[in-house]
N, C-alpha and C positions, 0 to 999 in steps of 0.2 A: 829639504822640505821636509814635517814634521811628517807621516803615514795621520794623513784625515781622518782613516777607519777605527784607527786604534779610539778616535777623540770624541766624536761621529755618536750619537748614540741610536740605536735603533727607535727615534722619540716618532715613524710615521710609518705604520702597518702594511704592508705593500697586504694585506689579505683585507679588501675596499669590502668586503660580506663584512665586515665583524663594526663598519662605524655606522652601517643602519642597525644594524642589531643591540648597537650598545646601545642609538638615539630610541627604537624601540623598543627596549624594557627602560629605561631610565624614563620616558614622556611616556607608557606606561606604571607604572611609579609614582611619574609625579600625577599624575592625570586622577588615580585611583583617592590616594594620599590627602589631595588638593577640596579638590572636590566632594570626601567624604567628611573631612573636617567639615565647609561649610554646610553642607544640609542637616548637616549633625546638631552645626548651632544653630542653624533659622530650622528645623523642628523641633525645637527645644523650648525658639521663643514662641511660633506659631504653632500652635495647629492647620494653621490653612495651605492643603498641598501644593496654590494655586500657586502660592506665596514660596514656598519651597520650590516646585518646575522651575520658576519666577530665577529667582537666586542659582541655582545648577542649574542652568541653563546660559545663565551672564555668565555663569563660572566658566566654566566650558568652551564656551568660544573664547572667555575672556584669555584662560592658561595653556589654547592650541593656539592662539593668536603669539602669542609670550617669549611661549618654549618653540615656536617655531622658527619666529627673531632671536633666538638665544643662541638656538643650532647654524643659524648661519650666518649671519657675526664669526661665532666661533669659528665652523667649516670652513667660512673668507677666507680668515685668520692663518688657517692651518696653509691654505693650499698656495695661499702668496707669498706666505714664507719657505714652502716650495719652488714655487717661481724661482724665487726669489734664489735662494742657495742653485738651484741647476743654469741661471744667469752665473751667476758667480762660477761654476762650477765649470762653463762654458770657452769663460774668458780665459779660467788656466786654461785648460786645455791647450789654445789659442796662445796663451803667451810662453807658457811651459810648458812642449807634448814634453821632452825627456824625465825633465821632471815626477809630470805625474801618472809618465809609465815610472816611470823605479815606485814613486806610491804604488803604484799595483800590485808589478813585481814583487814586495815586502808583506801589501797585503797577504797572498796569497801565501807569500809561507808562516807572515803569522797564524793564517789559516791550519797550516805543517805539510805540504806542498813540500816538493823534492826543492833546487830553487833551480835547477833545468829547467822541470818542467813548469817551476811557476813565471820564466823569464817566453818561454812556448805561448804555453795562452796567453799573456797576456798581449804578447808579440800581436797575436794572431788574433785577440778578442779587439784589439784596438786598431790594427787593422779591417772588420768587421763589425768594430756601432763600437768607437772611443767614446765617442758619449755618453751612448746606451752604459755600455761598462761601467766605468766613472762612477755614474747615474747612482747604480744599483750595491756597486763595491764600497763609494762614496759617503752616501748620502743614503742609500738603502727603496734610493724612488724609481718606481715606472715614468720615466717624461709621456708616456702612454697612457695610461693610467692615473691624472693625478686626481685628490677628493674632489667626490663632486655635492659640494655643498644642500642643491638642494635632492635630494635622497638623504638626506640626511634630515631637511625639513621637510621632508615626505612624509618618512617615517615616525620623526620624534612626535609629530601635530595628531596621523594616521591616531598613532598608539595612544596619544592624553585623551583622545577624545573617548577611542572605547573603553580605554583603562577608567576616567569616568563614569561611565556610562554606568557600568557596574552600583555605585551608591546610590545615582539616583533613581538606578530603575529599583532597586528595595527599596528605599526608601518611600518609594511612593506605592511601595502596597498595601495597601488597606489590613495593613498588623494590628491596630488599636497598640494602647502600653510594650509591646514585643517591636512596635518598629524602627526605635537605634539602634537594643541592643543584640537584632537579628542585623542590619547595620555591623555592626560593629564587629559579630565574628563572621560576616558576605565581607566583609573590608581586609579578616586577621587572613584569612583565606585565602585570600587575590594577589595578600604581596609578600603570603610563607610561596608559593608560584611568585612570584617576578624576581623574590627575593631568590629565587632556587637560579630560576634563569638569565638574571644579573650575575652572581660567583660562576655559573657555566661558561655567561659571554668576557668574561673579566677575568676567569682562572681565577677567581676567591673559595678563602673557607668560604665552604656553602654553608656547614653550618654559626661561621662566623656575621657572615651574609645579607645572609636571609632575618636573624637577629637583631640585627642595625635596622635591617626595615622595617622589620615588623615592629620596631618599640618608636620609631619616630611617627610611619600611621596611626597607633592608640594613644602614642603621647600628642601632636596632633587635634584630635578624635576627642579626647579626654582636655582637652582645652576649649579649642572650641565650646564642645558641649557645655563648660564649668563659665562659656560667656554667654550661651545663650537662657538658660538659666537662669546666672544673676537681672539678666531682659527679664527674663516671664517672672520672676520675683519685685521688680522694679514696678514695671509693670501691671503687676497683683491692683 
């Protein structure tokens, strides 16, 4: 039997804290960009603060529900995959215990452990809890700590609302002709912060990651601003 742990990548993050951190950072980014684009477009088309507030609040509710639903489906699918892999691993242990033990020994040897020590460790761990041991080594999954979709749902939805509140609150300020530029500047600063956090969570290059986020936000605001301006010209 081919040693599974050589070919199954670590697709499941055993640090569940990173799951909600990822969801929170992405949720805040999405909230900032989408609502900033929405309210700037509406603000350019009309000076009515009530219309801007209505559009912004509707966008926040719709966006939060949308990202929550998306996270639930995505993370639930991951959990289903985890359960499926664990069920197969349990069946393999039941039908091929010796081959599974040999696989475990090979895995420890690949990690640099002396063959005799690898055999002793594998045998002892198999006696203690064969299923948990193989789930960790072969699949990198903790059977007692599977992915929880509700944690990601709450993190993404709440962070979306928080992030989306920034451009909405700024654009509601009585800043006159400076309303849109002030919103642009505030959103750019907020996206810079979330871009840095996103890079730290994912381990990506901070400059490139932050630049992508900021550019994406600026493009979104520019496009919706242009659309709002077009509607203002048509309605003029």
